[in-house]
Structure formats: structure tokens, C-alpha cells
C-alpha positions as a Python dict, from the first residue, in 0.01 Angstrom:
ca = {
    (1, 'X'): (0, 0, 0),
    (2, 'X'): (96, 359, -5),
    (3, 'X'): (297, 442, 236),
    (4, 'X'): (380, 795, 432),
    (5, 'X'): (697, 939, 359),
    (6, 'X'): (719, 812, -3),
    (7, 'X'): (809, 1085, -113),
    (8, 'X'): (1023, 1226, 129),
    (9, 'X'): (1226, 883, 99),
    (10, 'X'): (1287, 959, -225),
    (11, 'X'): (1448, 1295, -163),
    (12, 'X'): (1658, 1160, 117),
    (13, 'X'): (1801, 890, -193),
    (14, 'X'): (1862, 1167, -455),
    (15, 'X'): (2062, 1356, -142),
    (16, 'X'): (2263, 1018, -134),
    (17, 'X'): (2133, 991, 176),
    (18, 'X'): (1951, 656, 363),
    (19, 'X'): (1603, 638, 334),
    (20, 'X'): (1333, 477, 600),
    (21, 'X'): (1291, 207, 301),
    (22, 'X'): (1406, 134, -63),
    (23, 'X'): (1136, 267, -270),
    (24, 'X'): (1047, -27, -503),
    (25, 'X'): (934, 56, -837),
    (26, 'X'): (843, -125, -1209),
    (27, 'X'): (856, 36, -1532),
    (28, 'X'): (509, -155, -1604),
    (29, 'X'): (263, 51, -1835),
    (30, 'X'): (218, -244, -2057),
    (31, 'X'): (196, -483, -1820),
    (32, 'X'): (-46, -279, -1546),
    (33, 'X'): (-299, -235, -1868),
    (34, 'X'): (-283, -614, -1984),
    (35, 'X'): (-338, -702, -1603),
    (36, 'X'): (-604, -461, -1556),
    (37, 'X'): (-782, -620, -1851),
    (38, 'X'): (-1065, -328, -1892),
    (39, 'X'): (-898, -120, -2188),
    (40, 'X'): (-648, -187, -2467),
    (41, 'X'): (-330, 22, -2466),
    (42, 'X'): (-444, 233, -2790),
    (43, 'X'): (-726, 326, -2533),
    (44, 'X'): (-556, 343, -2246),
    (45, 'X'): (-314, 559, -2385),
    (46, 'X'): (-566, 828, -2547),
    (47, 'X'): (-729, 913, -2232),
    (48, 'X'): (-623, 1094, -1941),
    (49, 'X'): (-882, 928, -1695),
    (50, 'X'): (-809, 571, -1800),
    (51, 'X'): (-423, 627, -1783),
    (52, 'X'): (-545, 760, -1379),
    (53, 'X'): (-764, 462, -1345),
    (54, 'X'): (-534, 185, -1480),
    (55, 'X'): (-210, 336, -1243),
    (56, 'X'): (-413, 333, -928),
    (57, 'X'): (-535, 21, -944),
    (58, 'X'): (-178, -142, -1029),
    (59, 'X'): (-43, 58, -747),
    (60, 'X'): (-307, -33, -514),
    (61, 'X'): (-255, -400, -626),
    (62, 'X'): (127, -464, -681),
    (63, 'X'): (247, -186, -422),
    (64, 'X'): (434, 59, -648),
    (65, 'X'): (587, 301, -483),
    (66, 'X'): (543, 543, -812),
    (67, 'X'): (283, 618, -1103),
    (68, 'X'): (504, 626, -1414),
    (69, 'X'): (307, 857, -1633),
    (70, 'X'): (547, 746, -1922),
    (71, 'X'): (306, 607, -2159),
    (72, 'X'): (488, 614, -2488),
    (73, 'X'): (754, 870, -2667),
    (74, 'X'): (548, 1018, -2928),
    (75, 'X'): (355, 1297, -2699),
    (76, 'X'): (584, 1543, -2796),
    (77, 'X'): (582, 1444, -3205),
    (78, 'X'): (288, 1421, -3278),
    (79, 'X'): (208, 1721, -3300),
    (80, 'X'): (497, 1790, -3520),
    (81, 'X'): (344, 1581, -3785),
    (82, 'X'): (569, 1291, -3682),
    (83, 'X'): (389, 970, -3793),
    (84, 'X'): (338, 752, -3475),
    (85, 'X'): (154, 378, -3462),
    (86, 'X'): (19, 181, -3182),
    (87, 'X'): (-224, -132, -3217),
    (88, 'X'): (-438, -281, -2917),
    (89, 'X'): (-219, -360, -2657),
    (90, 'X'): (170, -250, -2813),
    (91, 'X'): (244, 80, -2705),
    (92, 'X'): (314, 361, -2941),
    (93, 'X'): (604, 455, -3142),
    (94, 'X'): (799, 696, -3413),
    (95, 'X'): (658, 526, -3751),
    (96, 'X'): (897, 796, -4002),
    (97, 'X'): (1030, 1123, -3934),
    (98, 'X'): (1104, 1427, -4070),
    (99, 'X'): (1328, 1580, -4366),
    (100, 'X'): (1650, 1710, -4174),
    (101, 'X'): (1558, 2077, -4059),
    (102, 'X'): (1220, 2065, -4041),
    (103, 'X'): (972, 2098, -3776),
    (104, 'X'): (1200, 2334, -3563),
    (105, 'X'): (961, 2632, -3638),
    (106, 'X'): (656, 2451, -3526),
    (107, 'X'): (813, 2330, -3207),
    (108, 'X'): (941, 2649, -3085),
    (109, 'X'): (559, 2754, -3078),
    (110, 'X'): (428, 2396, -2938),
    (111, 'X'): (212, 2427, -2660),
    (112, 'X'): (226, 2169, -2399),
    (113, 'X'): (-106, 2233, -2237),
    (114, 'X'): (-296, 2221, -2559),
    (115, 'X'): (-124, 2019, -2835),
    (116, 'X'): (-207, 1671, -2948),
    (117, 'X'): (-203, 1450, -2594),
    (118, 'X'): (6, 1584, -2405),
    (119, 'X'): (-335, 1775, -2189),
    (120, 'X'): (-471, 1423, -2153),
    (121, 'X'): (-117, 1320, -1994),
    (122, 'X'): (-156, 1628, -1741),
    (123, 'X'): (-520, 1547, -1654),
    (124, 'X'): (-342, 1197, -1584),
    (125, 'X'): (-56, 1325, -1339),
    (126, 'X'): (-295, 1605, -1210),
    (127, 'X'): (-593, 1301, -1120),
    (128, 'X'): (-311, 1079, -964),
    (129, 'X'): (-113, 1362, -742),
    (130, 'X'): (-481, 1445, -604),
    (131, 'X'): (-560, 1092, -513),
    (132, 'X'): (-220, 982, -375),
    (133, 'X'): (-44, 1311, -231),
    (134, 'X'): (302, 1218, -118),
    (135, 'X'): (269, 885, -96),
    (136, 'X'): (378, 775, -389),
    (137, 'X'): (637, 906, -625),
    (138, 'X'): (448, 1068, -971),
    (139, 'X'): (673, 1050, -1235),
    (140, 'X'): (625, 1204, -1596),
    (141, 'X'): (849, 1184, -1846),
    (142, 'X'): (1002, 1389, -2130),
    (143, 'X'): (1304, 1282, -2383),
    (144, 'X'): (1671, 1462, -2380),
    (145, 'X'): (1726, 1741, -2650),
    (146, 'X'): (1969, 1503, -2814),
    (147, 'X'): (1757, 1163, -2847),
    (148, 'X'): (1449, 1409, -2926),
    (149, 'X'): (1667, 1496, -3265),
    (150, 'X'): (1691, 1141, -3333),
    (151, 'X'): (1315, 1073, -3305),
    (152, 'X'): (1218, 1432, -3525),
    (153, 'X'): (1479, 1322, -3835),
    (154, 'X'): (1592, 995, -3768),
    (155, 'X'): (1867, 829, -3560),
    (156, 'X'): (2117, 805, -3838),
    (157, 'X'): (2054, 1144, -3962),
    (158, 'X'): (2109, 1268, -3522),
    (159, 'X'): (2497, 1098, -3522),
    (160, 'X'): (2580, 1202, -3895),
    (161, 'X'): (2513, 1576, -3752),
    (162, 'X'): (2809, 1535, -3481),
    (163, 'X'): (3014, 1526, -3757),
    (164, 'X'): (2868, 1682, -4089),
    (165, 'X'): (2690, 1963, -3894),
    (166, 'X'): (2767, 1997, -3513),
    (167, 'X'): (2608, 2380, -3564),
    (168, 'X'): (2281, 2222, -3660),
    (169, 'X'): (2281, 1965, -3409),
    (170, 'X'): (2356, 2218, -3139),
    (171, 'X'): (2065, 2476, -3252),
    (172, 'X'): (1821, 2192, -3277),
    (173, 'X'): (1913, 2064, -2959),
    (174, 'X'): (1859, 2440, -2812),
    (175, 'X'): (1498, 2466, -2930),
    (176, 'X'): (1440, 2104, -2841),
    (177, 'X'): (1577, 2223, -2463),
    (178, 'X'): (1342, 2559, -2489),
    (179, 'X'): (990, 2318, -2544),
    (180, 'X'): (1101, 2116, -2269),
    (181, 'X'): (1119, 2353, -2028),
    (182, 'X'): (721, 2438, -2131),
    (183, 'X'): (688, 2073, -2101),
    (184, 'X'): (857, 2002, -1730),
    (185, 'X'): (701, 2338, -1586),
    (186, 'X'): (385, 2196, -1722),
    (187, 'X'): (429, 1819, -1586),
    (188, 'X'): (510, 2023, -1238),
    (189, 'X'): (216, 2277, -1241),
    (190, 'X'): (-7, 1928, -1264),
    (191, 'X'): (158, 1770, -1015),
    (192, 'X'): (436, 1570, -1127),
    (193, 'X'): (749, 1508, -844),
    (194, 'X'): (974, 1327, -1090),
    (195, 'X'): (1036, 1319, -1439),
    (196, 'X'): (1176, 978, -1661),
    (197, 'X'): (1418, 1150, -1890),
    (198, 'X'): (1498, 916, -2164),
    (199, 'X'): (1779, 970, -2365),
    (200, 'X'): (1876, 624, -2527),
    (201, 'X'): (2060, 735, -2810),
    (202, 'X'): (2325, 869, -2645),
    (203, 'X'): (2421, 500, -2536),
    (204, 'X'): (2742, 399, -2511),
    (205, 'X'): (2664, 149, -2771),
    (206, 'X'): (2586, 468, -2962),
    (207, 'X'): (2809, 728, -2880),
    (208, 'X'): (3158, 781, -2727),
    (209, 'X'): (3222, 963, -2394),
    (210, 'X'): (3441, 1215, -2554),
    (211, 'X'): (3155, 1263, -2783),
    (212, 'X'): (2878, 1274, -2516),
    (213, 'X'): (3071, 1525, -2339),
    (214, 'X'): (3156, 1767, -2645),
    (215, 'X'): (2809, 1779, -2793),
    (216, 'X'): (2526, 1685, -2575),
    (217, 'X'): (2644, 1734, -2225),
    (218, 'X'): (2625, 2112, -2222),
    (219, 'X'): (2276, 2180, -2322),
    (220, 'X'): (2135, 1854, -2174),
    (221, 'X'): (2266, 1990, -1834),
    (222, 'X'): (2138, 2322, -1892),
    (223, 'X'): (1767, 2177, -1916),
    (224, 'X'): (1827, 1915, -1620),
    (225, 'X'): (1951, 2245, -1376),
    (226, 'X'): (1646, 2437, -1495),
    (227, 'X'): (1419, 2143, -1381),
    (228, 'X'): (1588, 2056, -1075),
    (229, 'X'): (1705, 2334, -926),
    (230, 'X'): (1406, 2594, -1034),
    (231, 'X'): (1139, 2401, -1078),
    (232, 'X'): (1220, 2129, -814),
    (233, 'X'): (1169, 1831, -1018),
    (234, 'X'): (1363, 1465, -929),
    (235, 'X'): (1541, 1397, -1310),
    (236, 'X'): (1532, 1008, -1340),
    (237, 'X'): (1775, 986, -1670),
    (238, 'X'): (1710, 653, -1826),
    (239, 'X'): (1931, 498, -2152),
    (240, 'X'): (1969, 162, -2028),
    (241, 'X'): (2368, 241, -1974),
    (242, 'X'): (2598, -40, -1880),
    (243, 'X'): (2904, 103, -1862),
    (244, 'X'): (3086, 239, -1574),
    (245, 'X'): (3253, 512, -1768),
    (246, 'X'): (2962, 646, -1934),
    (247, 'X'): (2757, 646, -1627),
    (248, 'X'): (3030, 823, -1413),
    (249, 'X'): (3039, 1092, -1744),
    (250, 'X'): (2675, 1165, -1628),
    (251, 'X'): (2787, 1289, -1303),
    (252, 'X'): (2801, 1654, -1425),
    (253, 'X'): (2403, 1681, -1542),
    (254, 'X'): (2309, 1676, -1179),
    (255, 'X'): (2025, 1432, -1231),
    (256, 'X'): (1855, 1295, -906),
    (257, 'X'): (1884, 951, -1058),
    (258, 'X'): (2007, 708, -1321),
    (259, 'X'): (1839, 370, -1419),
    (260, 'X'): (2086, 155, -1503),
    (261, 'X'): (2036, -123, -1759),
    (262, 'X'): (1948, -492, -1739),
    (263, 'X'): (2280, -605, -1902),
    (264, 'X'): (2527, -421, -1631),
    (265, 'X'): (2712, -526, -1364),
    (266, 'X'): (2519, -407, -1125),
    (267, 'X'): (2810, -427, -867),
    (268, 'X'): (3093, -240, -1116),
    (269, 'X'): (2811, 12, -1119),
    (270, 'X'): (2725, 48, -761),
    (271, 'X'): (3095, 93, -658),
    (272, 'X'): (3170, 342, -873),
    (273, 'X'): (2885, 546, -821),
    (274, 'X'): (2842, 521, -446),
    (275, 'X'): (2814, 818, -255),
    (276, 'X'): (2823, 1053, -636),
    (277, 'X'): (2508, 951, -781),
    (278, 'X'): (2152, 753, -727),
    (279, 'X'): (2095, 458, -912),
    (280, 'X'): (1821, 212, -978),
    (281, 'X'): (1771, -84, -1165),
    (282, 'X'): (1880, -324, -1300),
    (283, 'X'): (1642, -605, -1267),
    (284, 'X'): (1641, -806, -1599),
    (285, 'X'): (1231, -749, -1698),
    (286, 'X'): (1286, -1021, -1984),
    (287, 'X'): (1490, -1298, -1891),
    (288, 'X'): (1415, -1290, -1512),
    (289, 'X'): (1070, -1108, -1485),
    (290, 'X'): (927, -1264, -1789),
    (291, 'X'): (1089, -1567, -1794),
    (292, 'X'): (1160, -1682, -1456),
    (293, 'X'): (971, -1829, -1180),
    (294, 'X'): (840, -1665, -895),
    (295, 'X'): (1149, -1829, -704),
    (296, 'X'): (1444, -1721, -935),
    (297, 'X'): (1259, -1386, -929),
    (298, 'X'): (1306, -1362, -562),
    (299, 'X'): (1679, -1480, -557),
    (300, 'X'): (1753, -1224, -823),
    (301, 'X'): (1602, -946, -622),
    (302, 'X'): (1799, -1052, -321),
    (303, 'X'): (2106, -1022, -484),
    (304, 'X'): (2073, -734, -651),
    (305, 'X'): (1965, -549, -282),
    (306, 'X'): (2222, -750, -99),
    (307, 'X'): (2484, -526, -337),
    (308, 'X'): (2264, -225, -360),
    (309, 'X'): (2091, -105, -69),
    (310, 'X'): (2366, -45, 195),
    (311, 'X'): (2460, 303, 252),
    (312, 'X'): (2086, 453, 96),
    (313, 'X'): (2180, 557, -286),
    (314, 'X'): (1924, 333, -414),
    (315, 'X'): (1619, 216, -554),
    (316, 'X'): (1485, -109, -658),
    (317, 'X'): (1390, -118, -1044),
    (318, 'X'): (1393, -361, -1345),
    (319, 'X'): (1660, -229, -1572),
    (320, 'X'): (1385, -135, -1859),
    (321, 'X'): (1016, -160, -1932),
    (322, 'X'): (851, -452, -1818),
    (323, 'X'): (685, -694, -2093),
    (324, 'X'): (302, -765, -2116),
    (325, 'X'): (325, -1060, -2117),
    (326, 'X'): (469, -1111, -1742),
    (327, 'X'): (248, -1341, -1554),
    (328, 'X'): (82, -1148, -1245),
    (329, 'X'): (248, -1401, -1046),
    (330, 'X'): (601, -1285, -1141),
    (331, 'X'): (516, -914, -1089),
    (332, 'X'): (411, -1012, -757),
    (333, 'X'): (706, -1196, -655),
    (334, 'X'): (942, -948, -758),
    (335, 'X'): (745, -668, -543),
    (336, 'X'): (707, -863, -247),
    (337, 'X'): (1022, -1023, -257),
    (338, 'X'): (1180, -633, -240),
    (339, 'X'): (937, -464, -24),
    (340, 'X'): (1021, -731, 217),
    (341, 'X'): (1434, -637, 179),
    (342, 'X'): (1355, -257, 197),
    (343, 'X'): (1377, -100, 505),
    (344, 'X'): (1647, -10, 677),
}
């Protein structure tokens, strides 16, 4: 059940302190919609009322310490004319891009209070905050500027701009930063405590640390600092990172938490970041949570907690989104085991 002091525990972790208990969460929207079995995902993702309804029920059933109003990656891209496709219980994804250079003028005027499905997302955040107050972490979302360019113009095009047109890369990242400042403010005013901050195109399999530091870090940091310092939003970075040196390259951003991918050596990451950066992760949502048994899941939860819990600065979570095919008994096993080990 939601507990008094949950959001304060997240804030303590943000400060690299030891909370009363380890918050336990799951990136579970696809699973939750299927478990709830009242709407398909396409219905769910278009209605703030339905988003709030499903999350409220799932929080009560599985004892999540957050409401993860991430939904899909398309909210800010659909109003720019980018084709986005979803079907039944498969969440929407961008399915096409704009020609390089197009869309920036429209982006400069894009209003998150009125454009596309963004008002429905804000409604869901508002309703969940009204229901749960500070007993669960209400978590909105946005992409980081570099990853947004990849979704707008294509991943290959965004990567090549590092070499061929760094001036356009910087200019477009600045436009995205300004839009995201408006979007973050709208989510904060709706009631979000935190933001799931996706920058998967900056993953170590795509960029070197040197490229990240030269072309991406500065503008990303400006956005993070606006959120963290001016809005008091807890920024939760996610690019499913697995390499220690890349995680450490994110330290200057000043995010509250970083989500660690399932392929990482969590002991190495924990040793390198302890006292420097709060982290979450990194249970494997496919091989362990979906394909495992309650017994094997419990064993993996215990292993990760034994590595990460001591000394605070840690949130229990899978390393990626949970497939909708996860059996409910497996989700119960993960959350119940984590909760049984959560208190300090």
C-alpha cells in the first residue's frame, strides 16, 4: 500500500542519504494495462482518466511506490506531424521522421497545455497527485534534447550531425531544450514530483564519452538544472546505460537518479557511483521477470538488494520496461520480495 513518507524517501535518496526504506518501483505500464483488462493500450494512452484509473488500481494491487506516467515516447512528436503507430496492447512508437531541418519553427510554438495528447497526460498526473498526494512518486516524462532530435529527424541523421553539421545539432538541441522547459513546467504544475528523462540515443553503444561531453552534455545539463533547481523536479535519467565510464560522464548533469540497464554489472556500477550518484535498477525484465519463476525472481531481487541497499542512494527497479506478457504472479513475487527487504 502507498505509505506516508514515500516521496520524502525519494528526496533523501536524491541527497545520497539513507531513507526509511528502499522505494520499490516497476516500469510496468504495458503489463498493468493488460493485467487490469478493461482497456487496450491504445484506449488507455489517449485518456487521462483511464491512465489515472489503471495506475491507481495497479498501485493498490502491486504496491508500487510510484505512478510512472511515461505512457509512450510520442506525445511531443505527434503534433509536429511525425507519424506514430500503436495497436491494441502495443504502445505507440514513432514510425517515420521529418526531413532534416524541418519542424523547429512549429516546435518553438508548441504548447503542452493544448497540443495533441499532452493535456491528457497532464490530466492523469493531476488526478494521481490528487489521489495519492505524497504517498507515491508521481513521475512524468520527457526525452532529452539529443534523443528528441533522433526521434524527429532519424537516429542515423542525428548521429551524423555530430560530424557533418554540429552547428545545426546545437541549434536544434537548444530549441528542444526551450520546449522541454515548457513541458516540464506544465508537468510540475499538474503535480509531478519527478520526470523520467529518456536519452537512449546517447547510450554507450552509440556514442563515446568524448562525443557526449563535447556535443550533448552542456545543453542537457542546462535543462536538468532548470528542472532540478528552479522547478524542484527530481530528474530520473534513463538510457539503459551499462558502462561505468558512461554513467560517470553523466555526473555533471546533476540528475537525482540514474536508471541502470539490465546488462550492467550492478556491483561495478554501485561501487563506482556510491556517494556520487543515486541509482536504480537493474533486474532483467525479460529473462528474470517474464521468463523466470517466483523463486528465481526472489533470488535475483535478494542478490541485487544485497549489493545496492547498504548506505542508501538506491531505488529498487527493473532495468527496463516490463513486457506485458509478465505473469501477475511474477510481478507479485518481485514486488513482495523487494518490499520485504526494503526497510533499513
